[in-house]
N, C-alpha and C positions, 0 to 999 in steps of 0.2 A: 664892167658889170652890166648886166641887162637892166635896161631902163623900164622896170615893172613896179607899178604902184600896187599897194594893197588896200583895196576899198573895203575894209572891215573896221568897224569901231574897235578902239583899243580894248575895251572890256570884253569883247567877244572873241579876242584872240587867245590862243592857247599859251599859258604861262610856261609850261614844260613840253617840249617836243622831243620825242624818242625816235631814232631812225634805225631800222634794219637795212643797212646798206648792202644791197645784193645786186649781182649782175655784172661784176667787173670781168670775170672770166668769159661770159657770154658776149660782152660788148667786144672784147679782144678778138674772139673767134669770128664775130661778124665782120671785123675789119681785117681778117687774115693776119692778125698779129699775135705774138706770144701772149700768154695769160698775164705775165708780169706787166705788160703795157697796159692792161686794164687797171691794175692796181695803181700804177702811176697816174693814169687819167683820173682814177677815183679820188686821189688826193686833191686834185683841183676842184672836184665837186665838194669835198670837205670844206675847203676855204670859202667857196662861194655860199654854201648853205650857212656856215657859221657867221659870215658877214651879214647875210640876209636876215638871220634870226636876230642879230644885234639891232638892225634897223627896224625890224617888225615888232620889237618890244617883247620878244621872248626871254624869259628869265633864265631858263635851263634848257640846254641842248645835250642830249645823251645820244652818243653814236656807238653802235655795235661793231667795234673794230676787229675783234678776234674772239670767236667762241672757244669754249673748252673742247668742243669737238672737232675744231679745225686742225687739230694736231694730226688727223688722219690724212691730211694732204701730202703731197710729194714733198720729200725733204728739201729739195731745191726751191720750191715755191715758199715753204715756210722760212728758209734761211733768207729769201728775198724780202718776205714780209717783215721779218725782225730787223733787217737792215733799213727797210723803208720806214719803219716806225721810229727807230733811232734817229734817222736823218730828219724826219718830220718833227720830232720833238726839239732837236737843235736848231733847225731852220726857223721854226715858228715861235720859238721861245720870246724872242725880242718883241714880235708883233703882239703876242698874247699879253705881255706886260704893257705895251703901249696902249692897247685897246682895252686895259682894265678887266680883262677876263680872268675869272677864277677857274681853276683846273681841279678836277677830281678824277681819280682813277678807281675803277671798280673791278674785281676779279681777283684771281689768285696770282701774285706775281712771282712765286717761288720757282715756277717752271720756265720763266722767261730768261733769256741770256742776262748775265750780271751787268753788262754795259747797258742794255735797254733799261733794266731796273734803276740803274744810276741816273740815266737821263730823265726818266719818269720823276725821280725825286728831286732833281735839279729844277725841273720845270715846275713842279708842285710848289717848291720853296720860292722860286722867282715870282710866282703869281699869288703867294699866300696873303699878301696884304691888299690884293685887289678886291673891289666890292661890286664889280659889274655882273654881266651875264656869266653863269656857270657853264663851263664846258665840261662835260662828263664823258669820259672815254672808257668803255667796256673792253678790257683787254684780258684774254684768257678768262673770259666770263661764262658762267653757266648758271641759270636761276635755280636749278636743283641743287647744285653744290652750295650756292649762296644760302638757301634755306637750311640745308644740312648744317652748315657752319653756324647759323644762327641758333638752331635747335642745341647743337653741342654746347654752345656758350651759355644758353639759358639753362640747360640740364646741369651743367657744371656749378652754376651759381646756386641752383636749388639744392644740389647735392651738398655744397658747402654751407648751406644755411643762410646764404645772402639773399635769397629770394624765395617767397612763398608760392607754392604751386597755384594756389587759389588767386594770386595777384596777376598771373600772366594774362594779358589782354592782346588784342591786335596791336595796340601802340607798343607793347613790350617787344612784340616780334619786329616791328618797324625799327626799333632803336638798335637791333642787332643785325639788321641787313647792311650789305655793303653801301647802299644808298641812304644810310641814316642821315638825317638832316636835310634831305631833298624832298620836295613835293612829288607826289606821284605824277607820272605823265598824264597831261590832258589828251594828247595826241600822239598815236604811234603810226609811223609811216613805214610802209614796207615797199621797197622798189622791186622791180623785175617781174611783178606779177604773181609771184608764188604766194599761196594762201596758207601760210604757216607762220607761227610765232617763233619757232626755232629756239626754245628754251631761253627766251629773253624776257627778263623782268616779269616773270610769271605772277609774282605776288603784287607787284606795283601797278600793273595794268588792269586790274579787276574792273575798273570803270572807265578805262581810257577809250576814247574814240579811235577806231582803226581805219586807216586810209591805205588802200593798196593801188599802186600804179604800175602799169606795164613798162614805164620808163626805167631803163637800166641805170644803175648808179653813176656811171661816168657821164651820163647825159642829163642827170638831175641837178637843177640849179635853182636860181632865184625865182623864175616864173613857175616852175613845178612846185616849189615850196609855197608860193602865193596861192596857187590852186588848191593845194591841200588844206591851207588854212582857211580859205574861202568855203571850202566844203565842210570843214570842221564847224565854222561859224553858222552854217545853215542847218545844223542838227539840233534836235531838242534833247538835252541831256537830262535824264529823270533820276539817275542813280538809284534805281530800283523802285522808285515812286511812280506816281500817276501823272505828275506835272513837273515840268522843268522850265527853263528859259524857252520863250517862244523863238522858234528858228527864224533866221534871216532868210530873204530870198536867196537862192543858190545862184548868186552872180559870180561871174569869173572876175579875177583880179586883172 
């Protein structure tokens, strides 16, 4: 692993980092390789960033693995992605347990192959008693679908007389989102330079700091994460007010 230190006080580091992992296909094209090679290389970045987050004191890492819109991709690529996801869950399960990571999956599972759903459940159960960093994997996830699902559940409870319409608050909505129980992301990272949110955690990132890097995901690792966190620490988070934490000098890690 890269020998990179993070020169940021622990209290100024983000507790929850969310990542839109973008650029696998473009990286493969630049290397004159098939797109699937980019996805394979991207798994290495997942491992590197996950380990770095543990060392940097991040409490929750949420990775955008597969969006609900990704089903528009070629069938062969989707089949490969499902196989890769299944193999990742099997191969990494023991390491996740040994490193005391909790695992949470967000998104709609019903469209995923049954064998993938089974491995997701096995991984979740294997890590259920862990109490370390939470690895949250967004698989077949779309923020608009998430909010629609939450609205439907809330509406059903109101209709059944289990909830008063006047009692619905932002906290109510939070409890019905896929991310219930997790803090909102402090830092949202997007790789590959694209300036889009791509239907990711639309409710949860209302006050997240956004960091966009031109680095493609297969080339994003510990040093790039350290730079993102250092940039985050140098910002003044006001949450809609006039004052916030005084920013740190924007020093590189």
